[in-house]
C-alpha positions in Angstrom: -0.1 -0.1 0.0 1.3 3.5 -0.8 2.2 5.6 2.1 2.0 9.3 1.0 3.1 10.4 4.5 5.9 8.6 5.9 6.5 9.0 9.5 9.5 11.2 11.0 11.9 8.1 11.4 11.4 7.1 7.6 11.9 10.6 6.5 15.2 11.1 8.6 16.4 7.7 7.2 15.9 9.0 3.7 18.1 11.8 4.5 20.6 9.6 6.0 20.8 7.3 3.0 21.1 10.4 0.9 23.9 11.3 2.9 25.6 8.0 2.5 25.2 8.0 -1.4 26.7 11.8 -1.5 29.8 10.7 0.5 30.2 7.6 -1.6 30.3 9.9 -4.8 32.5 12.5 -3.3 35.2 10.3 -1.9 36.2 8.7 -5.3 35.9 12.0 -7.1 38.1 13.7 -4.9 41.1 11.4 -6.1 40.2 11.2 -9.8 41.4 14.5 -10.8 44.6 13.8 -9.0 45.5 10.7 -11.0 47.7 12.5 -13.5 49.6 14.1 -10.8 50.0 10.7 -8.8 51.0 9.0 -12.4 53.7 11.5 -13.0 54.9 11.2 -9.5 55.1 7.5 -9.6 56.7 7.4 -13.1 53.9 5.2 -14.5 53.2 5.0 -18.3 50.0 4.8 -19.7 49.7 1.1 -19.6 51.0 0.7 -16.1 48.6 3.6 -15.1 45.7 1.7 -16.6 46.6 -1.5 -14.8 47.1 0.3 -11.6 43.7 1.9 -11.5 42.1 -1.2 -12.6 42.9 -2.7 -9.2 39.8 -0.7 -7.7 37.3 -2.3 -9.6 39.2 -5.6 -9.1 38.9 -5.3 -5.4 35.3 -4.7 -6.0 34.7 -7.8 -8.0 36.6 -10.1 -5.5 34.7 -8.7 -2.4 31.1 -7.7 -4.0 29.5 -10.9 -3.0 30.7 -10.9 0.7 28.3 -8.0 1.3 25.3 -10.0 1.9 26.9 -12.1 4.8 28.1 -8.8 6.5 24.6 -7.2 6.0 22.9 -10.2 7.5 25.3 -10.1 10.6 25.7 -6.4 11.1 22.9 -4.5 9.3 23.0 -2.6 6.2 23.4 0.6 7.7 26.3 -0.2 9.9 28.0 -2.2 7.1 27.6 1.0 4.7 29.1 3.3 7.2 32.0 1.2 8.1 32.6 0.5 4.3 32.5 4.2 3.8 35.2 4.9 6.5 37.4 2.2 5.0 37.1 3.3 1.5 38.1 6.8 2.4 41.1 5.2 4.2 42.1 3.2 1.1 41.9 6.1 -1.2 44.0 8.3 1.2 46.6 5.4 1.3 46.7 5.4 -2.6 47.2 9.2 -2.6 50.2 8.7 -0.2 51.6 5.5 -1.9 55.5 5.7 -2.6 55.3 3.2 -5.6 53.0 2.0 -8.3 52.5 -1.4 -6.5 51.5 -0.1 -3.3 49.2 2.6 -5.2 47.4 -0.5 -6.8 47.3 -2.4 -3.4 45.7 0.6 -1.9 43.1 1.1 -4.9 42.3 -2.7 -4.5 41.5 -2.4 -0.8 39.6 0.7 -1.5 37.5 -1.0 -4.3 36.7 -3.9 -2.1 35.3 -1.6 0.6 33.6 0.6 -1.8 31.7 -2.5 -3.4 30.4 -3.6 0.1 29.4 0.0 0.7 27.5 0.0 -2.5 25.4 -3.0 -1.9 24.8 -2.0 1.7 23.6 1.6 1.1 21.3 0.3 -1.9 19.9 -2.4 0.5 19.1 0.3 3.1 17.8 2.6 0.4 15.4 -0.3 -0.7 14.4 -0.8 2.8 13.3 3.1 3.2 11.7 2.9 -0.3 9.6 0.0 0.8 8.3 2.3 3.8 7.5 5.0 1.3 5.7 2.8 -1.0 6.9 4.4 -4.0 10.1 4.6 -6.1 12.7 6.8 -4.7 15.9 4.8 -5.4 16.8 7.0 -8.5 16.9 10.0 -6.2 19.6 8.3 -4.2 21.8 7.8 -7.4 21.2 11.4 -8.5 22.6 12.5 -5.1 25.5 10.2 -5.8 26.1 12.5 -8.8 26.1 15.5 -6.7 28.4 14.0 -4.4 30.7 13.3 -7.4 30.4 16.9 -8.7 31.1 18.1 -5.1 34.3 15.9 -4.8 35.5 16.9 -8.3 35.1 20.7 -7.6 37.0 20.1 -4.3 39.8 18.4 -6.4 40.0 21.1 -8.9 40.2 23.9 -6.1 42.9 21.8 -4.3 44.8 21.6 -7.6 44.2 25.4 -8.2 45.5 26.2 -4.8 48.5 23.7 -5.2 47.4 21.7 -2.0 49.5 18.5 -1.8 47.4 15.6 -2.7 48.0 13.9 0.7 46.5 16.9 2.7 43.7 17.2 0.0 42.7 13.6 0.5 43.3 13.9 4.3 40.5 16.6 4.4 38.3 14.6 2.1 38.6 11.5 4.5 37.9 13.6 7.5 34.9 15.4 6.3 33.0 12.5 4.5 33.8 9.8 7.1 32.3 12.1 9.6 29.2 12.6 7.5 28.7 9.0 7.1 29.2 8.4 11.0 26.7 11.1 11.7 24.3 9.5 9.0 24.3 6.1 10.8 22.5 7.7 13.7 19.4 8.5 11.7 19.2 5.1 9.7 16.5 2.7 10.2 16.6 0.8 13.4 16.1 -3.1 13.5 17.1 -5.8 11.4 17.5 -6.1 7.8 15.2 -9.0 7.3 13.2 -7.1 4.5 16.2 -6.0 2.6 18.0 -9.2 2.6 16.4 -10.4 -0.9 18.3 -7.5 -2.4 21.7 -9.3 -1.7 21.5 -12.9 -2.3 23.8 -15.3 -0.1 26.2 -16.1 -2.9 26.8 -16.0 -6.6 24.9 -19.4 -7.3 21.9 -18.8 -5.0 19.9 -16.9 -7.7 17.5 -19.3 -9.2 13.8 -20.2 -8.2 13.2 -23.2 -10.0 14.7 -23.4 -13.6 14.8 -19.9 -15.3 14.1 -20.3 -19.1 16.7 -19.6 -21.9 15.1 -16.5 -22.5 15.6 -15.1 -19.0 19.3 -16.1 -19.1 19.7 -14.3 -22.4 17.9 -11.1 -21.3 20.1 -11.3 -18.2 23.1 -11.2 -20.3 21.9 -8.6 -22.6 20.9 -6.4 -19.5 24.5 -7.1 -17.8 26.1 -5.9 -21.3 23.9 -2.7 -21.3 25.1 -2.0 -17.7 28.7 -2.7 -18.6 28.6 -0.4 -21.5 27.3 2.4 -19.2 30.1 1.6 -16.8 32.9 1.7 -19.5 31.6 4.9 -20.9 31.5 6.5 -17.6 35.0 5.1 -16.7 36.4 6.8 -19.8 35.5 10.1 -18.0 36.5 9.2 -14.7 40.0 7.6 -15.4 40.9 9.5 -18.8 39.2 12.9 -18.9 41.7 15.0 -16.8 44.8 13.4 -18.3 43.6 13.6 -22.0 42.4 17.5 -21.4 45.5 18.4 -19.6 48.1 16.6 -21.3 46.9 16.0 -24.8 45.1 19.2 -25.4 47.2 21.3 -23.1 44.7 22.8 -20.7 45.8 24.2 -17.6 45.9 22.0 -14.3 42.7 23.7 -12.9 40.9 23.5 -16.2 41.7 19.6 -16.8 39.2 18.4 -14.2 36.3 20.0 -15.8 35.7 17.2 -18.3 35.0 14.8 -15.3 33.1 17.5 -13.6 30.9 18.1 -16.8 30.2 14.3 -17.0 29.1 13.8 -13.5 27.2 16.8 -13.6 25.3 16.1 -17.0 24.8 12.4 -15.3 23.0 14.3 -12.4 20.6 16.0 -14.8 20.0 12.9 -16.7 19.1 11.0 -13.8 16.9 13.7 -12.4 14.9 13.7 -15.8 15.2 9.8 -16.0 12.1 9.0 -14.1 9.6 11.1 -15.9 11.1 10.4 -19.2 11.0 6.8 -18.6 7.3 7.0 -17.5 6.5 8.7 -20.7 8.5 6.9 -23.2 9.7 3.7 -21.7 13.2 2.6 -20.6 14.1 1.3 -24.2 13.4 4.7 -26.0 15.2 6.8 -23.3 18.5 4.1 -23.5 18.4 4.4 -27.2 18.1 8.1 -27.2 20.8 8.8 -24.5 23.1 6.2 -26.3 22.9 8.1 -29.6 23.5 11.6 -27.5 26.6 10.3 -25.8 27.8 8.4 -29.0 27.4 11.5 -31.2 28.8 14.0 -28.5 31.9 12.2 -27.9 32.6 11.4 -31.6 32.3 15.0 -32.6 34.7 16.0 -29.6 37.3 13.4 -30.7 37.0 14.4 -34.5 37.5 18.0 -33.7 39.6 18.2 -30.7 39.4 21.3 -28.3 39.1 21.9 -24.7 35.7 23.3 -24.8 34.4 20.8 -27.3 35.8 17.8 -25.4 34.3 19.1 -21.9 30.9 19.3 -23.9 31.7 15.8 -25.2 32.2 14.2 -21.9 29.0 16.2 -20.8 27.2 14.4 -23.6 28.6 11.0 -22.3 27.2 11.6 -18.9 23.7 12.9 -19.8 23.5 10.0 -22.4 24.4 7.1 -20.2 22.5 8.3 -17.0 19.9 5.9 -16.9 21.5 2.8 -18.5 22.7 1.2 -15.3 19.6 2.1 -13.2 17.4 0.8 -16.1 19.4 -2.6 -16.5 19.3 -3.3 -12.7 15.4 -2.5 -12.6 14.8 -4.7 -15.7 17.1 -7.5 -14.2 15.3 -7.3 -10.8 12.0 -8.2 -12.5 13.1 -11.1 -14.7 11.0 -14.3 -14.1 12.8 -17.4 -12.6 15.1 -15.7 -10.3 14.9 -14.9 -6.7 13.9 -11.5 -5.7 17.0 -9.0 -5.9 19.0 -11.8 -7.6 19.0 -10.3 -11.0 19.8 -6.7 -9.5 22.9 -8.3 -7.7 24.2 -10.2 -10.7 24.2 -7.2 -12.9 25.7 -4.8 -10.2 28.3 -7.3 -9.6 29.1 -8.1 -13.2 29.0 -4.5 -14.5 32.0 -3.8 -12.5 34.2 -5.9 -15.1 33.6 -2.9 -17.3 35.4 -0.8 -14.8 38.1 -3.5 -14.6 38.8 -4.0 -18.0 38.3 -0.6 -19.6 41.5 1.3 -17.9 44.1 -1.4 -19.0 42.6 -1.6 -22.6 42.5 1.9 -23.2 46.0 2.4 -21.4 47.4 -0.1 -24.2 45.6 1.7 -27.1 47.0 5.1 -25.6 50.6 3.6 -25.6 50.3 2.2 -29.0 47.8 4.4 -31.1 47.4 7.5 -28.7 45.0 8.5 -26.0 42.5 10.1 -28.5 42.2 6.8 -30.2 41.8 5.0 -26.8 38.8 7.3 -26.0 36.8 6.0 -28.9 36.0 3.2 -26.6 33.3 5.7 -25.0 31.1 6.3 -28.2 31.5 2.6 -29.1 30.1 1.4 -25.6 27.2 3.9 -26.0 26.4 2.2 -29.3 26.5 -1.2 -27.8 23.7 0.0 -25.4 21.6 1.2 -28.4 21.9 -2.1 -30.0 20.9 -4.2 -27.0 18.2 -1.7 -25.6 15.6 -4.0 -26.8 16.2 -6.1 -23.7 14.8 -3.0 -21.8 11.1 -2.2 -21.0 9.2 -0.4 -23.5 6.4 2.2 -22.9 3.8 1.1 -20.4 0.2 1.3 -21.5 -1.6 3.3 -19.0 
């Protein structure tokens, strides 16, 4: 039954979950624009850099399925907050790492904590959503994008002020870990029994009976759509600052604007995503968004300039904004799977996009040039366009 007037505890819990999503977006966004500086300080080439930053999603893949056990034992809110603190410490350690190997190890540990945080905060968000009796999960993801913008702006300001990366990440760690700890006080009390289905007990505890071949094919297609969104997003996360600063010669304070434009446009796309989906359906929105992303980034690469490239990354962020949420939502409703199992499988496997993209682009950058490597972004967007038929069409009212 829909509850149009949630009680005070539920409203406060929504604010607390929003704070957790914001900190999660802001923490990683604070280190991303500092990557070129860290790369130069550690003497990494493009391939070594790509392999090193791939350690973050590698840690996420290794640890992601452990979240269910931790949530069952400690509760989603507590796991999300502890994971946030550990993620912040992992990123701070990466910023202070004296070698490429230790940089990768710190990112691996940060990625492992981040994956557990991601599952836990989504599980608690879904628990709050059930109390509201209507969809609010997209608003949490939009707030994540706000956090990413805040983090990117903080990083750009630190660069402009020539603040050492260790001091900068130390401030970020202190601020956002504190926010997460305060948020814990206002999360929902009690056990997470109602949200346990959002995180199955293991990788293979996903079926109810025997799913049909069509269900499995749809799950594969939805996973590829989510991975396409992840790859396109990661191009901006990992390479935008480096490309604009080194290849296009922008000032150090200007170079992060490509990443900031991507996450800012992604926020706008997610805010518009729900009403557009209600009117046109997931399929049409994904196809239109994929074409916007592919066209914008292709033009930026064909006619390179600092303003045009920033606009190209903004087109990518806006275009892919709904891909991952739409794929997760569609996977969660596939017949023949346990509740939440499709969501968990897609959210776990999409991290392969974040894992494989950096070293592949790094290889292309070493052999053909970084501009060629960035072609991965429009190609990924076109993959989503081709596979968008797996998403839901317009609902007949």
